[in-house]
N, C-alpha and C positions, 0 to 999 in steps of 0.2 A: 644364651640366659635363658630363653624360653623353655628348653626342655629340663634344665636344671630346677626351674620354678616348679615343675610338675614333678619331677623326680622326688624332690624335698617335700612338695605335699603328700604325695603316695606313700612316703615314709610315714605318715601320721596317720594312716588309715589303720582303723580299729583301736586308736584313741577312744576313750569312752567321754561322755560328753559330761563336762562338767562347768557351771557357770563362771565366768570369770578365769576359769583358769587356762595356761597357756603350756603344759608340759607333756612332751610325746610320751605316748605309751601310758600317762597317769592320768591326764584329764585335759580338756579343753572345750570352748565352745568356738562359735565359727570366726570371730574376731581373734581368739587364743590360736586357732590355725594360722591365720594370716601374720600374727604376731610370731609365732615359732618360725615361720618361713621366712620372714623378713630376719630374724635373727641367725637362722643359718646362712644368709646369704650375705648380710651385712654386719652382723655384729649387733650394737647396741641399737634399741628400738629408738625411732626418732623422737618421741614424747612420751612422758608418763602417761599412761591410762587412768583415769580416775575411775572409782566404782562407779557401775552404771547397773541399771536394772533391766531386768529380762524384756522391758516394753521400749527400752531405747528411748525414753522421754516422748512416747508417741501422744501421752494426753496433751503434752504441752506443745505437739508439732515442731520440735526440734529435729534437725535432720544433722545428727552428729557423726555418723558414719560417714556420709556422704561429704560433709566439710572437713573431716579429718583425709578423706580419699583426695580430696582436690589439694589438702596442703602437703600430703607427702609420695604422691604418685601422679604420673601424667594422666589426663584424663582423656580416654579414647572412644567416648561415648558416640555411639552413631558409624561408627568403622567396623569394617567387618569382624566377627568373633575371630580370636585369634588364642591358640592354647597359651598356658602362662597368663591370661588376662585374669584380673580380679572383677567378679560380678558382685555387683549391690543390686539387691531384690527387696521390692515392696510387696509385701505379705497379701495386700489389698489396695485396691485402687484409693489414692488418697489419703492412704497411710504414710508413715515416715518410713524411711527404706532401713532395714533393721535385719537384714541377712546377706551375708557373705559366702561366696563360694570362689574357686580358683578353676579356669575353664582348663580341663586336662586334655580334649580331644575335640577337633572340628570335624573330623572325617564323617564317613557316612551314620557313624552314631555319636553325635557330640554328647561329650560328658563334663561333669564338673564334681571337683571334690570339694567337701562341706562338713561341718558338725552340726548335728541339732539334736535337742532332747530325744532320748529314749533309743537312739540309735547311734549317735559317738561320730567319728570320723569315717565318711563313706563317701563311695564315688558313684554318683547317680548320673542317669540319662538326663542330658538337658532337653527334656521334653517340651511340647507346646505350652503346657500350662507353666512351667517356670520360664522359658522362653519370654512370654507374655508380663512376666514380673519382674525382668531385670530393668532398674531404674539408670545404672549408669556402670561403665565398663573404664576399669584403671589398668595401667602398665605399671607394675612393679619398677620403682626405679630409686635409688638412693636419693632422696630430694634434699 
């Protein structure tokens, strides 16, 4: 399943960034990428995603993405990184986790696939600054 997750995520590379969208080749944000990969693997999404702001309820301190990850995926935080894992990132210390990526490689040049404003879906190196921002690791599984 791991190689299939990465293969499906790579099919989204080049999709433009579009907040709240989840359509391969048309537009998506980081959650939209994960939603699209989920639909390809399992069909229907596990729950309806309500409208959300780009700040992901940061002013209120709500961990919406983290809680959704716990509801629908296996929490493997603290285990060795493995291709196909969903990574949840905090963009600053003390902030809510509000960015998602899918780990695509753990070999000599670890990388992850994600979507962000101004770039769309790309595969980026999992550099030290990104590694420090990892708040949680999940395994995609139909929960």
